[in-house]
N, C-alpha and C positions, 0 to 999 in steps of 0.2 A: 041339784046334787049330781044328776047325770052329766050335766055340762061340766061340772067340776072334775068328775072322774075322767071324762074324755080329754079335758085339757091336761090332766096329769099324765095320761097315757101318751099323748103326743109329745109332751115334754121329755118323758123318759126315752122315747125313741130318738128324739133329737140329741139328747145327751150321749146315748150309746153311739150314735153315728159320729159325733164329734170325737169321742174317745178313740174310735177306730182310726180316724184320720190322724190324731195326735200320735198314736202308737205305731203308725206306719202301715197298718193293715190295708190302707187304701193306697199305698205307694206314694203318698204325698211327700215323704221325707226320704226318698230313696237315695242311697249314697252315690256320689258321683262315679261315673264309669271310669275305670282306670285306662280304658283304651283311648288312644289319641284320635283326633278328628280325621286323620288321613287314611283311615282304612283299618284301624283297629289294632295296630301294634302298640304295646306299652312304650312310653318314652324311654329312649336309650339313656343309660347312666353316663355321666361325663367321663371321657377318657383322661387319664392322668399323664402329665408330663412333669419331669423333674429338671429344673433349669438352674444353672448357676448365675450369680450376679456378684457385684463387688461391694455391696453394703452401702451405707450412708445415703446421701442424696441421690446418688446414681441408682441405687436399688429402689428407693422410694419412688422415684420418677418412673422407672420401668414397671413397677407394680401398678401404678395408676394409669399410665398412658399406653402401655403395651399389653401387660398381662390381663388386666380386667376386661378390656374390650375383646381381646383374643378369646378369653374363656367364654364370653357371651356368644360370639359369632360361631365358634367351633365346638360348642358344647364340651368344653374341656375344664379340667381342674389342674392348675399349675402350682406345683410346690417349688418354692425358691430356696436354694441352698447358697449361703454366702461363702464364696471361696475366691481367693486371689488366684491369678493365673497359674503360678507355680504349684500351688496346693491342689488345684483342680487336676493338673497333669499327674501329680503323684497319686491322687485318688483313682484316676482313670487307669493307671498302670496296675494298681492293686486290685481293681475290679474288672480287669480285662475280660475274663471269662464269664462274668455275671455282672454287667454294669447296672448301676442304680441311677445313673445320670442319663438324661436324654439329650440335652443341649448344654454345651459348655461355652462360656465366653472367655476369650483370651485377649490380652493386650500386650503381651511381651514376646510374641513370636513363637509361643509354645505350639502353635498349630503345625509348624514345620516338623518338629519332633514327633508330634502326635500322628501326623500323616505317615512318617517313616515307620513308626511302630504299629501301624494298622489300627489305630484307636479311634479314628474318625471316618465318616463316610464322605464321598464326593458330593458336591452340590447337585441336587436333582433339578436340572434346568426346566423340566416340565412343570415342576411345582414352584420353583423360584422364578416366578414370572416378572418380578421387579428387577432382576439382574440387568435388564436392558437399559434401565434408567440410572445406573450408578456411574459415578466418576470412574475412569479407567483404573486408577490406583486402588480402588476399593474392591476390585475383582481379583480373587486369589488365582494367581497364574498356575498354581498346581491343581486347580479344579475343585478345591474344597470351599468351605463356607466363606461368604464375602464379609467385608467390613460393614458394620451397622452404624458406625460413628467414627469420626476423625478427632484427633487431638494434636496439639503441637507443643513441643518442648521449646520454651523460650526463656525469658527472664521475667520474674515477678519481683515487685519491689513495693515498699511502703512509701506512698506518695507524701505522707506527712514528714518523713525523715529525709527523703530524697526528692528535692524540688526539681532537679533537672533529670528528665527521664533517661535511663541508660539506652544506648544505641548499639552497643557491640558486646560480644561475649567477653572481650578483654576488660570491660568496665568492672567486672567482678574483682579484678586485681587492683583497683584503685586504692591508694593509701587511706582515703577518707572512710572506706568501708571496713577497715581493719577491725576484726573482732565481731563483725556484724553480717558475715556471709553465711547463709545456710548451705550445707553440703549434704546431698542425698547419697546414701550408701549404694554401692554397686548392686546389691541384692534387689533393689528397687529398679524397675525398668527405666524410670526417668534418670536415676543415677548412672545406669549403664549408658543411656543415650548421651548424657553429658560427657562421659569419658570418651566415647567414640567421636563426638563432635570436636573435643579438644585434640584428639589424634588427627582428625582431618585438618584442623586449623594449623597444626604443627607440621603438616606434610605427610602424615601417615593415613591409615584407615583401619578397618576392622582386622586386616591382616598384619598390621604393624602398630600394636597398641602401646608399645613402650613410650612413644613420643607423647601420647595422651596422658599416661600416668606421670611422666616427668613434668608435664605442664601443670597437672593438678597438684603435684608435690609443692610447687611454688605458690599455690593458692592457700595451702594449709594455714599459714600465719594469719590470714584474714578470716578464717572460719570460726564462727561462734559455736557450732556443734554439728556433728554428723548424725543424721537421723535416717530411719529406714521406712517410715510410713507417712501417709498423707496427714493423719491427725497430729503427728509429731511436727510436721512442717507448719501446720496451722498454729500449733501452740507456740512454736518459736517466734512466729510473727506476732501473735496475740500478746506475748510477753515482751515484745520489742527487743528480743535478743538478736533476731535476724531482721535486717532491713532489706536484703536482696538475696536472691537465690535463682538457680536454674530449676524451673519447674514448669508445669504444663498449663495450658490455657483454660482447660475445663475446670480444674480445681481452683485456679485463680478466680474464675467467675463465681464459684461457690463461696470462697472465702469472702469475697466482696459482698455477695448477697447476704452474708451473715453479719455484715457490719464492719469488717476489717478494711482499712484503707489501702487495699492491695490492687495494683494495676499490672497488666501483662503487656510485654512488648516483644515483637519479633526482631531479633538482632539483625543487623545489616548483612551478616554472613549467612543468614538463613536459620530456619527453625527445623528441628528434627520431627519426623513424622511418627505418630502413634496411631496404628490402625486397630480399632477394637472390632474383633470379628466373632461370629457365632458359628459353632461347629456341632453337627449332629454326631452323637456318639455311636460308634459301630457296635451293633448288638442291641440297640434300643428296640424295645418291643413295640414302640409307637413311632417308628422312624418316619413314616409318611406325615404324621401330625407334627413331628419335630421339624421337618422340612417346611411345613406350612407356618410354623412359629417363626422360623428364620425369615421367611418371605414376608410375614406380617411386620416384622421389625424393620423392614425396608420400605414400608409404605410412607408416602410423603407426609400424611397427617400425623403419623406416629413419630416420625423423625423431627418434624417441626415442633411438636409439643415437647419432645425430649430435649431438643436444643434450647428451647426457651426456659426450661426448668433447670438444666444442668450446665449449659455452656459447651457441651460437646457438639461438634459440627456434624451436619448430616452428610451421609454418603450418597444420598439420592439427589441428583442434580435438579430435580423438579421442585425441591423444597424452596419456598420463598420466605426469607427472613427480613426483619426490619433492618434498616441501615445501622442502627445503634447496636443491635445484636451481632450483625455480620462483622462489625469492626473488631470484635473481641475474640474471633475464632477464625480458623482457616476455612473460609467460606467462598465458594465459587471456583470455577475451573482454574483460573490463574493461581489462586492461593493454594489450592490442593496440589497442583502440579509443581509448585515451587518448594514443597516440603522435601527435606532431605531424608531419604529412607535408610533403614538399616539393612545390611546384608545378613539376614537371619540364619542362613546356612552356615556362615563363618562364625556368627555369634554363638549359635547352638553348639558348635564343635569346640569352642574355646572358652565357654563361660566359666567352667570350673577352674581352669588355669588362671583366668583373669581375676576371679574372686580371691584365689590364694595370693596373687600378686597385689591386689588391692588391700587385703588384710595386713599384709606385710608393710605396705606403704603407710597406712593410717595408724599403725601401732608404734611407729617410730616417734 
């Protein structure tokens, strides 16, 4: 009996000790310390950046290959706002005294006007360490943000409908394409570039656009439709209303990736250059981080992945692409230097007048 009582006493003590451990009285289940291992400071919350992008496959690729790794490396949270270049400039003007955007991407020369109006900051060369590796045309001569990708305006065509590839801008005027030429509105940068190219081919330039408009007027009988956006261009080709058009290499790549029988060619007279650049907004509360974001977009591994996913050419000359991919974009020193640039100073000063002239032309 005494042995039984002793056993019961020991068991009770054991149970009480176990309960103390379970309830934490013995510190066995102490909550994790919120202090970091480097000396005791709590982990810093991520810094926020608001960045514009162009939507579609372009934006999807940037989120995956630029934004996600940047967030991880720089402890940042990036919010993406889908805005085309002209709309982004309008928003920047409206928010000049209290900007909500940190980094804006432009593809239509709006950076020239944004710089004049004091809406963007010069590139910080101490933070933009990748500037030294860019092709010369990618570096903004005004000292502002660089080009993060290249594109070229050439001719896209349906290879099932057109067996002999076009070689010249003048091929758009061929009688066999009557009713099947896609024409892009002047409000779209690619439409503007096409108008300037026609002016150059007719002996004019940005300072003498009448010749370009006169040449386009003679193209109108061949035109299936005039559209203003990339999805509209894609639909024209998908429905086989358009067989041929002046459009860019990057979107031609994406149309083909989605199954459309579209090919891109550089006309013998040359392709027009589109430089997609990234600008830090003046007044950004995280301007240093924004500059780091631009620099990150210039990294070879980022640009390589972006080129492979979108067809937009890298501006960093250290990027190595497959021969197959390099063949469908302005890749390499020679190709980049051969692109025909726009004089954005003249374009910006005359764009409204040209738009009025264009609207009068296509309404006839």
